N, C-alpha and C positions, 0 to 999 in steps of 0.2 A: 275406371269401373270394368271389373273382371266379369265378362258374360261367358256361361257354359251351356250352350244350347243342347236341346235333345236331338234326337236323330235329324228331325226334320222341322225342329220347333221354328227356326229362323226362315222357312220357306214360305212361299204364297200359299201352296197347299196347307200348311198346320195353320195359318192364320185364317185361311177359309173355314177350315174345320172348326176352329174357335169361335168364328162369328156364327156359323150354323149351330152350332152347339147352343150359344147363347141365347138365338132366336128360339131354338126349339124349347129350352126351358121355358122363357117368357110366354111363348106363345101355349104351352101346355098348361100353364097356370094363369093365364089370362082370366078366364072366368071367375078363377079363385079370387084373383086381385081386384076384379069389379064387385065382388060380393063384400070384401074385407075392406075396401078402399085402403089398402096398404099391402106391405110385403109381409112374409111370414116364414117361420122356422120349422124345419123338419121333427117330428116328435115321434116318428116311427119309422125305421128303415123299409124299402122296399119287402113287402110281404103280401101275402094271400090270405089274409084274414077274413072270414065270411062277413057279410053286412051285419049279421044278426049276432056276431060274436064280439064279446068285449075284450078289450086290452087291459090286463091288470097289472099294475107296477107296485114295487115296494119302495119308491124313491124316498118318501118320507118315513120311512120305518114303520109303515103300516100298509096293509093291501088298499089300494085304490084304482078306480078307473083311470086310464091315462088321460081322458078329457076332463078329468076331476082335479087334477094336480096342477096347482099354479107355478109350476116351474118348466123350465124349457128341459123336456127330458126325453130321450129317444129310448124305443124299445126294440131290440134285434131277437127276433125269434131263433133258438139254436136250429129247429127244422129248416129254416131258410138259408142258414149258415151250412149245412150239410147238403141241401140241394144245389146251391150255387159253388160249393167246394171252397167256402170262405173260412178255412178252419183256424185262422188265427188274426189278431189284431191288425197285423200287416196287410192283411187280404180285405178285411171289410172296414177299416177306418174310414176310407175314403167315401163310403156310403152312409156316413153319419155326419151332417152339418157340424162345421166348428172344430172338428180334430185336425190336429197336424202331428206329423210322425217324421222324427230326423235322426233315428238311432236304434239301439236294441236294448235300451233300459227305460226305468218308469221315468227318469228325468228327461228322456227325450219325447215324451207325450206333452202335448199342450192343447188347451181348448181356448176358443175365442182369441187368439194371437197373443195370450199370456204366456210369453216365452222369451227369455233374454241370455240363455246360456245352457247347453246340453248338461254340463257337469254340476250345476247347483242344486239345492234341494229340489224335490219335486213340486211341481204346480199342480199336479192333478192326483190326486188320491185314487189308489186302486183297491176296489175290497172285492172280497169273495164272500157271497152273502153280506153279513154286516161287519165282516172282520177285514181290518186293513192288512193288505198284502206287502210281504217285504219291509222295508225300512222307510221312518219318516225323514231320513237325511239323506245326503249325497255319500255318507261314510259307508251306509251299507250297499249301494249301487245296486238294488234289487233288479234284475233281469225282467223284462216284460213277461208277464204270463202268458203261457202258450196253451192255455186251457183247451182241450178239445171238446168240439160241440156235444161228443157223447157223454160228458159229465153235466152239461148245463139245460137249464130251462129256457134261459133267456140272458141277453146283455143290456144292461140299461146305462146309459150315458147321460149324467146331468151337467148341463152347461151353465156356467156363472159360479160365483163363490159359494161353497155348501158348508163353510165353517161352523155354523150354528148347530148342525146335526152331525156333521162328520169330522169337525176339528182341523186340526193344523195341515198343511200342504194342499189345500184344497181351492186355491186362489181361482184357477181357471174353471173347476169343477171336479168330478170324479167319474170313474168308471166301475160298475158294479156287476160282478158275475154271479148271477143268481143259480144255484145248482137246485137239481132236482130231489125234492123230499120223497121217502119213501110212501107207498100207499100200503094201508092194513087192509084193504077191501078188494083189491082187483090184482090178479096176475097180468104182467105184460113184458114185453121184451122186444129187442131190436138187435138185428146184426148186418154187418155191412162190410163189402170190401171195394176196394177202388184202385185202379191204376192211373197214371198220368205220364206225360212225355213233354219235355221242354225243347224248344226249337235250338238247334246246334248243341244240344246236350244229351242229357241221359234221361232213364226212367225212374219213377217213383212207385210207391204202391203204399195202401193204408188200409187198416182193419180195425174196426170199433164194434163194440157191443155192450147192451146193457140189459138187465133182468131185475125186476121188481117182484118179490114174493111176500104175500099177506101171512104171516106166521100164525097170527091169532086175529080174527076177525074184529075189526073196529078197536084193536088194541096193541097189535104189534106188527109193523112192516119193515122188511128191509129191502134195500138195493145195492146193486153193485154194477159198475160201468170200468170198462178197460179200453185201451185204444194203444195202436201202434202205427207210426206213421215215419216212412222214409220219403223225403222230399226229393224230386228230381234235381240234379247236378248240372251246372251248366258254365261254371268259372274256371277257366285254367289258371294254373300258377306255375310261375316262371320263378324257380328257385335261385338263391345266390349263385349256386353252382352252374347255373346255365340251364339246367335240365326241366323241361315242361311236364307237369303233371296235369292230365287232363281231367276235367269235371272234378274240381277238388273240393268244391264248397260243400261239404256233407253236412246234413242237418237230419238227425234220428231223433225223433220224440215218442216216448211211451210211458204209460201210467194209468192211474184209475181212481175210482173213489168208490168208498163202502160207506153205507148210512144205515142207522135203524132208528126207528122211531118207536117210542113207548107211551102209551096212554093207561097207566094203571087205573086212574079215574077219569071221568068225563072232562073235569074240571084241569087236569095237568096233562100235559105233553112234554116229552122228552126226546131229543133229537141229538143223537151223536154222529160224528163223521170223521172220516180219515181220507186226505187227498194226499197222493203222492205222485211226482212227475219227475221223470229224468229226460235228459237232452244231452246228446253226444253231437258235436260239431268240429269241422275243421277247415282250414281254408279262409281267406280274407275276400270280402267283397269290394274292398276299397280299390278302385282302378285309378291309377295316375292318368289325369287327362289333360295336362297342359304343360308339358315340361319347358316351353319356351314362354311361359306366363310371367315370369320374374322380371321387375323393373328396377331401376336404381333406387336406392333408399332415398325416401323423401319425396319421390316422384308422384304427382297425382295424375299422370297419363293414363287414360283408359286402355285396357287390355281387352279385346274382342277375341273370343276363340269361337272356331267351329268345329264340333266334334266329327265331323266327317273326315278331318285330317288324323284321327286317331284310327291307328291299324286296327284294332279290336277293342272294344268297350267291354269285353267278357273276357279279359286276360289281366291278371294282376302279376305283379313283381313282389313275391314273398315267399318266405318258406310256409310250407304247410304244416301246421302245428295244431294238435288235437286239443279238444276242451271239453269239458263237462258242466253241466248245470243240474242241481238236484234241490226240488222243493218238497217240504213237507207241511201239511196244515192239519192239526187235529182241533175239532170244534165241539162245544156241549152247549146246547141250548135249552133252556127250560122256560116254559110259558105256562102261568098259572092265571085261569079264569077265576076272576072275584066278582063276576056279574058285568057290571059296567066298566069295570077296571081290570086290565092285565098285569100283571107282574112278570117281566121278561128278564132273563139272565143269560148273556153269552160270555162263555169262556174260550179262549183260543191260545193254542201254541204253536208257533210255527218256526220251521228251519229251513234257512237256504243257504246253498253251498255252492259256489263257482269255482272251477278250477280253469283258469284262463291264462294261456300265453300267446302272446302274438309276434310276429316279425315287425318290429320298430325300428329298423335300420334307417328308414327315411326320415325318423323322428329324431333318434339319438345318434346317428352315424355322424352327421354334420357338425354339431358340437363337440364331438370326442374324436373326431379327426386332428391328426397333430396341427396344433393351432398354437403361433407363438404368442397370440394375445392373451390366451388362457393357460398356456404351458401344458396342454394335453400331450401326450407322446404316443397315443394309439395310432398306429399306422392305417393307411386305406387297407380296404377290404374288411372280410369277416361280416357275421351275421349278427344283430344285438336283438336278444330275445327278451320282451318285456312280460314278465310273469305277475299276475295279480290274482292269487287264491283268495277268496272271500268267504267268510262264513258269518251268517247272522241267526240269532236266535230273538224271537220277539214273543212277549206274552202280552195279552189284552184282556179286559175284563171289563164288561159293561153291564149295569143295571139300570132298568127304567120301569117306569110306572106309566100306563097310558089307557087313557079311556075316552068315551064318547058319551055326549048328551044331547039333549035338545039345544041347549043353549051354547055347548063349547066341546070341541076335541082338544085333548090335552096331552102331554108328553112331558115327564121330569126324568133326568138321569143323571148317572155318575159314570166317569169313565177312567181307565187307569191302563197305562202300558208301560213295558220296560223292555227294552231292546239292547242286546250287546252284539257288537261287530267287530271282526278281527280282518285286517286287509294287510296280506305281506306283499309287498312290492319288491320285485328284484330286476336287475339290468344284467344280462350275462352277455358276454363277447365271445362266440362260437365261430368255428369254421377256418379260421386263419390266428396264428399266434401273435400276441398272447391270447389264449383261451382262460378268461378270467371273469369273475363275478365283481361287477363295478358297483353296484348299489345294492343293498340288502336293508329293506325298512319294514319294521313292524308296526302298524298302527292299529291299537286297539281303543274303542269309543263305547260309550254307553248314551242311551237316550231314554229318559223317564219323564212322563207327563201324566198329570192329574187334571182332571176337569169335571164341571157340573155344567148342566144344559137345561133348557127348557123351551116348550113350544106350544102355543095355544092359538088355536083358531077359532075366533068368536062368529056365531052365527046371529046377525045383527037384524035378520030378516029374512024372508023367503028367498031374496035374491043376493043379498050381500053377505059377504064374510070377511072376516078382518084377521091376518095372522100375525103373531107377534113370537120373537123368538130370541134367545140370547145365549151366551156360552162364555164362561171364564175359564181359562187353562192356564197352566204353569208347567214349565219344563225345566230339567237341570240336563247338562249335556257336559261329558269328559272326553278328551281326546289324548292319548298318550302316544306319542312319538318317540320310537327307539330305532336309530339307523346307523349302519356302518358303511363307509363309503371309501374304495379304493383310493390312495393317496394322488395317483395321476388324475383322478377325476374330480378332485377335490375343488379345483379351480371353478369347474362347471356345476357342481351341486353343491357345494359348501362341505364343511366338515360334518362328520357323525354326530348325532347328539341324543340326548334321552330328556324330554321335556313334557310336562302334564300342561294341557289348556282346558279350561273349564268355562262354562257358560250358564245363565240363568236368565229366563225371560218369561213373561205372562202376558196374556192378551185377553181381550173381551170382542167377541163378535156379535152381531145382531142381524136383525131381519124384520122388514116390516112389509106385509104384502095384502092389500086390499084387493077382492075379488068380486066382480058383479056377474051373477049368471043371467044371461039374455034368454037363454031358453034351457031345459033340461041338458040338452049337448051342445051348448054353445056358451062360451065364457070370456070374459075381459079380466085380464089382471095385470096389475103393477107390482114391481118388486124392488126394493131397496134392500141390498145385502153387502155386509161386509165380509172380509176374507183376510186370513193371517198365514205367512208361511214362517217358521222359525227360523233365526239364524243360527251361529254355532261356531265351533272352533274352525280356525283356518287349515290349510294343509301346510306343510313343513316346505317352506320357499322363504331363501334369504329376502329380507326387506318387505314381506307380506305383513299385514298387521295379524295380530294373532286370532282376532275373531272378526266376524262378520255380522252385521244385523239383521232383524227381520225386515220383512216387507209386508205391505198391506194393500188391499183393493177395496175399493167401493164400487157397487154395481148397481147401475140405474137400468130399469126395464119396463117396457110395456110388451104385453103377449095377447094373443087371440087363440083360441082352440073352438072348432067347432064342426059338425057335420050337419050335411044337407042332404036333400033329395033322397030320403029314405035311407040314410047311411051310405049313399052311393059316392059322396063327395065329402072327403075329410081334408081340413085346412089347420095349418097350426102357424102362428107368425110371433116373431120377437124382434123388437128393436131396442138395442142396448147401448150403453157406454159404460166402460170400464175405467176408472182413475186410479192408477198404480203409482205408489209412493215408495221410495228407497228401493227401487229394484235390485234384486240380486244380479251379478254378472259374473261370467267366467272370463278369466284372461290367462295369458302364458307367459311364464318368466323365461327371460333369456339370460344365459344361453342354455340354460338347463331343459327347458321344453317341459317343465313341470307347469300343472294349471294351480291356481289360486282364485280366491273368491273377493269381490269387492261389491260395496253397495253403489249403485247409481242414485239419480235423482227422482225424475217422475216421467212417467208415461200414461199413455191412455190407449184404450182398444174400443171403436165403436163400429157398430155394423148392423147388418140386417140379415137374419136367417128366416128362409121361408120354403114351404113344400106345398105340394099338392098330391092328392091321391084320389083317383077317378075311377070307377067301375062303371062305365057307359052302357056294357050290356053283359050277358052272362059269361061268366068264364075269364071276362077281360081285366086286368088290373094295369093301369099306368101310373107310376109314380115319378114325381120330378122334386128335386130339392135343389137349393142354391144358397150360397152366403156370399154377402158383399161386406168385405171388412176394411178397414182402416185402422192399424195399430201402428202406433209410431211413438217415438220420444217426445215429450213435451218441454223438456229442459236438457241443454247441452251436458253431455258428461263432463266431469272434473279431468282433466288430461295432465294435471301436475304429477311429477314424479313423488316418490316416498323419499324418505332420508336415505335409502339404499339405492342409488342409481340403477342396479340390475334389474330392478322390477319396473315395468313399465305400464302406464295408463292406457285405457282404451279411449278410441275415438268415436264419437257420435254428437250429432248436434240436434238441435230442435228440429223435428218433422221428420227425421231418419226412421224409416220402418224398422218394426220389430223382427228378430230372426224368424223365418220360416211363417211369416204370415201373410198368405197369397190374398190379393184383392178380391180375386173371384175363384170359386170352387162351386162345382155343380154336378148333379149326377141324374140321369133321366133313364127309365126303363120300362118294360111294358112285359106283360105275359098273357098269354091266351090259354086256356084250359079247354079241353073239348072232348067228348065222348068218342069212344071207338068200339063200337058194339054194345052188347048188354053189360059186359064185366070188365071194361078196360077204359082209362083215361089217358090223354096225353097232354102235353103242354110244350109251347115253344115259347122262347123269351129272349130278350137282349139289354144288355146295359150299357150306357155311355156315360163315363167318368171324365171329368176336366179338373186339372188341377193349375190354378195360374202360376206366374212367376212369383217367385220368393226370393229373399236375402238372406246369406248365410248368418254366422255370428258376428258380432261386432269385431272390428279390427283395432289394433293397437294404433297409436298415433304414427302419422306418416312418417316420423324420424326413424321409426324401427320396422315398420311394415315392408315385407319384399313384395306384395301384390295389393292391390285395392281390393276393397270388399266384394265378396262374390256375389253375382245376381245369377239365381238358378231360373232356368226358363221354363215355360208352361209345357204342358203334356196333355194329351188325351188318349184314353184308352177305350176299347169296344170289346164287350164280353157277349159271348152267346151261350145258350143252354136249352135243353130239350130232355123231356121225361117220358116214361111210358109207365103206368101203373095198373098192375093186373089184380083183380079181386080185392083191392083195397089193401092187399098185403104185401105183394111183390112190386119192387120199383126198380127201374133202371134210370140212371140220370147221366147224360153226356153234356159236355162243357168245354168251351174254348174261351181261354182267358187272353186278354192283350191281342187279340185277332190280327192286328196290323204290325204286331212286333215293335212297338214304340218303346225307345230306350229313354224313358222319363227318368231324370235325375232326382232321387229321393232325398238326399243329403250330400252336403260338400264340407270337408274339414280342412282348415288352411291353419290350424293352430292360432287363431286371431290374426292371420294375414303374415305369419312369420315363417311358413312353409308353402311348398308349391302344392296345389290342390289335389286331393284325393275324393273322389265321388263315387257314391253308391247308386247303382241303377235299377229301375223296377225289374221285375222278372220278366224275361221273353215270353213270347208265345206258347202257352200251355195248354194242352188238350188233354182230357181225361175221362174215365167213365167209371161210375159207381153202382153197383148193385146192391140191394137191402130187402130185407124181410122183416115186417112189423108183425107182431102177434100179441 
């Protein structure tokens, strides 16, 4: 077993902090546990919502109070993200129960432990309003949206499969970014500028602004928002030439959104929007952490590693190569009020473009080094650059009828999407003779899906509801591979080829949710729901099957939501089990180091999510949440080889934990607001977050793996914040993130145990100040 602890994860001090943290979470929620006779899940991230203000979400494609939604859903307000400088999902994902994040693409996000390989088709759907972002498959490889809070109203996180209303690739749930609609009645605006500094690194700054203009009262309104953010840099790069480039990890993001709402008549509302974002970045964050971890092939001897022996966890050995991401999303929404029925049409066109090149010498250098076994003649030295420009175009159309009545709330609809992606993959040897393009591949794919769906909630009494839903979907995919490979590298990658792969699938998903209302602000619900993720054509890898199949889940859940003590205590609870069949897995081919995909057998994820929010006195808010999770295989993986021995199978036995599924994660925070004179208000707050130990991806069979499967250690971070508000208009926010500068490991890549580990660490201690004006 390979262990890669954080900076003090293996020390007694860290164990004490973890124990204290667990006790603090349990103690803060003890009164709630007594009231509910069980544990419970967080349905809203730490926020400062007044007791008399309702939280409204659109989780079920219509506006509902959060307390009325029989789904495990969290709502994170954009104002809270700004105040705490949580400007991307990488910053706030630990504040929401059930989310795991292990990389930079949507495939690296998982909910409730439904995760078996970072490169497979997504298990979590990403939506901007009701429009799916990026690609439905691994072939589009969309980056994680980095939407600035300036464009948002809130972020909703729905846990558990959401296939009935939202379709494929939502096995674990979905993340929904809800943008701000223009107002046709009120002028409003906001402007902000901020600065930040990271320990042992550089400085960053940000600016954001938004303006709403009512053009014609009650008829036409327009809004525009924009932002620019240059994140502080702190990772040094040692280039192949031996030159050190300080603070090389550049990340600059800018963009904006414009929207207009038109109501030509009272019954018709038209909204059009354009969202554009650009990101420029450079430098790698993957730190080589265990140069001595290699063991003899076939060995099962545990390898223990202490990061205190690493000279610098903020230094990487790679060339600094720039890259860019571009995203555009244009939407048109029409809502026609027909009395008790609404007709809703949503059309969208999206464009995603990634120009990405990385120094992959550690990945491709060893197999391409002169090796008599494979006949490769490339000498030692040189840098191997892996280029992967990706372009995706996606069109979606949804049409639905929805209505409410005394007897039932209902929704029926149809959905269509068509996406086209093109990935060009290249491997160039540079910096030493011979300078040559070793691999040049063009991978063009299409994905088309058609679906019909329906959902009805029957009101069977004053206190009892029954929700029923279903969806039928069919998809078709094509994948054309065209590659040219230099003759010396053909023993490694195989000969070049031009082939077309196709696949067709259909699926039915469903849900049954009975709800019993104990009081107007208190409910119990049970939920049984299925989910589906499409399979598809496989990557071009000798010996891999041409396609891999779909996988499915069934979720069994009991939940409780309620408010007590004049809305001063809010609790939410979920106990769930998800049965997972035919799980999609990522593997690595040897010696090429290319990934491909296979289907495993069965797994399950069961757990308890719980939270408590208490407002004990004026101005004080205390929030705590925690997740207890047991996600593991329930059938041993088939480890036999294919007909081509160059492709290896994965190793996993019944009971092995699923990747990146911590058994315990939790968060506790508090904030006190107080008056300063007649026209000023201040606040002080803190947040403590704990992420338990996790395992990386499944390894190959011990016959080929160089190292055992990686266990990633637990870590705990502490954040502080303070604010000053003048005249309810001017605001100053100060923050310290990762106060004790913990080097928590967020992900580790070993290419399924075939290479030495590269780890990505959490950002070091960061301090900053934001100044804003709202009018």
